[in-house]
C-alpha positions in Angstrom: 19.1 79.0 -47.1 20.0 80.0 -51.0 18.8 78.3 -54.0 20.4 75.3 -55.1 21.1 76.2 -58.5 22.9 79.6 -59.6 21.0 81.8 -61.9 21.1 85.1 -63.4 19.5 87.3 -60.5 18.0 89.9 -63.3 16.4 87.2 -65.1 14.8 85.9 -62.0 13.7 89.3 -60.8 12.1 89.9 -64.4 10.3 86.6 -64.2 9.3 87.4 -60.8 7.8 91.2 -61.5 6.1 89.9 -64.6 4.4 87.0 -63.0 3.5 89.1 -60.1 2.0 91.7 -62.8 -0.4 88.7 -64.1 -1.4 88.1 -60.6 -2.1 91.8 -60.0 -4.2 91.9 -63.1 -6.3 89.0 -62.0 -7.1 91.1 -58.7 -4.4 90.0 -56.3 -2.9 93.0 -54.5 0.8 93.9 -55.7 2.8 93.2 -52.6 1.3 89.5 -52.0 1.4 89.1 -55.6 5.4 89.9 -55.7 5.9 87.9 -52.4 4.1 84.8 -53.8 6.0 84.9 -57.3 9.4 85.1 -55.2 8.6 82.0 -53.3 7.3 80.4 -56.5 10.6 81.2 -58.2 12.7 80.1 -55.2 14.0 76.2 -55.6 13.4 75.8 -51.9 9.7 77.2 -52.1 10.5 78.8 -48.7 12.1 82.1 -47.9 12.1 84.1 -44.8 10.8 87.8 -44.3 14.5 89.0 -44.6 15.0 87.1 -47.5 11.8 88.1 -49.3 12.6 91.5 -48.1 16.0 91.5 -49.9 14.9 90.1 -53.0 12.2 92.0 -53.7 13.8 95.4 -52.0 11.0 96.2 -49.8 10.6 97.0 -46.3 9.9 94.1 -43.4 6.4 95.7 -42.8 5.7 95.3 -46.8 6.6 91.6 -46.4 4.9 91.2 -43.1 1.4 92.5 -44.4 1.8 90.6 -47.7 2.5 87.2 -46.2 -0.5 87.7 -43.4 -2.9 88.2 -46.4 -1.2 84.9 -48.2 -1.6 83.0 -45.1 -5.0 83.9 -44.7 -6.0 83.0 -48.3 -4.0 79.6 -47.8 -1.5 80.8 -50.6 1.3 79.7 -48.3 2.0 78.3 -45.0 4.3 79.4 -42.0 6.9 77.4 -40.7 9.4 77.8 -37.8 13.0 77.4 -38.7 14.3 74.8 -36.3 16.3 76.3 -33.1 15.2 79.7 -34.0 12.0 82.1 -33.7 12.5 83.2 -37.4 9.4 82.0 -39.5 9.7 81.0 -43.3 7.0 81.1 -45.4 6.5 78.1 -48.1 4.6 77.6 -51.1 3.8 73.8 -52.0 3.8 72.2 -54.9 0.0 71.4 -54.8 -0.4 75.3 -54.0 -3.2 75.8 -56.6 -5.1 72.7 -55.7 -5.2 73.9 -52.0 -6.1 77.2 -53.3 -9.2 76.3 -55.2 -10.2 73.5 -52.6 -10.3 76.2 -49.8 -12.3 78.4 -52.1 -14.9 75.5 -52.6 -15.7 76.3 -48.7 -16.3 80.0 -49.4 -18.6 78.9 -52.4 -20.7 76.7 -50.2 -21.3 79.7 -47.6 -22.3 81.7 -50.5 -24.4 79.1 -51.6 -26.2 78.8 -48.2 -26.5 82.9 -48.0 -27.8 82.8 -51.4 -30.9 80.1 -50.7 -31.8 82.0 -47.8 -31.9 85.3 -50.1 -34.2 83.6 -52.7 -36.3 82.4 -49.9 -36.3 85.8 -48.3 -37.3 87.9 -51.3 -39.0 85.4 -53.2 -38.1 83.4 -56.2 -40.7 85.5 -58.5 -39.1 89.2 -57.5 -36.4 90.4 -59.9 -34.0 90.3 -57.1 -35.1 87.0 -56.0 -34.5 85.7 -59.7 -31.2 87.2 -59.8 -30.0 85.6 -56.6 -31.4 82.2 -57.9 -29.4 82.6 -61.2 -26.3 83.3 -58.9 -26.8 80.1 -56.8 -27.4 78.2 -59.8 -24.1 79.2 -61.4 -22.3 78.6 -58.3 -23.9 75.0 -57.9 -22.7 74.6 -61.6 -19.4 75.3 -61.4 -19.1 73.8 -57.8 -19.9 70.4 -59.5 -17.6 70.9 -62.3 -14.8 71.9 -60.1 -15.0 69.1 -57.8 -15.0 66.4 -61.0 -11.9 68.7 -62.4 -9.9 68.3 -59.1 -10.3 64.4 -59.2 -9.0 64.5 -62.7 -6.0 67.0 -61.8 -5.0 64.4 -58.8 -4.9 61.6 -61.6 -3.0 63.6 -64.0 -0.6 64.9 -61.5 0.3 61.5 -60.4 0.9 60.2 -63.9 3.0 63.3 -64.7 4.9 63.8 -61.5 4.3 60.8 -59.3 3.0 60.6 -55.8 
């Protein structure tokens, strides 16, 4: 499937590489960042492995490793092409919301581990104090993130409809 609107392929490529560089600077590995940026820049939001390889000028193995990672961290989903064994990789319009929501479950597990650590080490020890402060930080941001996500749903609905 090709994108519905014709664009300057070089301008699109420059955007993909610039945005991917920003994602790399934020901690994402280079190839997953490039794949994610390429998916975001496609009108359909979905591309096959071959299409990604062609757009990014990389091997199928590089695409495979990148999409495996991005699927694990819930930044894309896999779907089968109807009547084919080929998979398409898709980003969704609520991608950032979903990624943050999935991170919330990870933070909950970290909080549980930190509580156990505080109990094991003793809250009055330097290490226990450090863990207690870390736990308090995660509890604080978790509350704010949950409230922010609710505000985002309302704001998104006003801007973009359902």
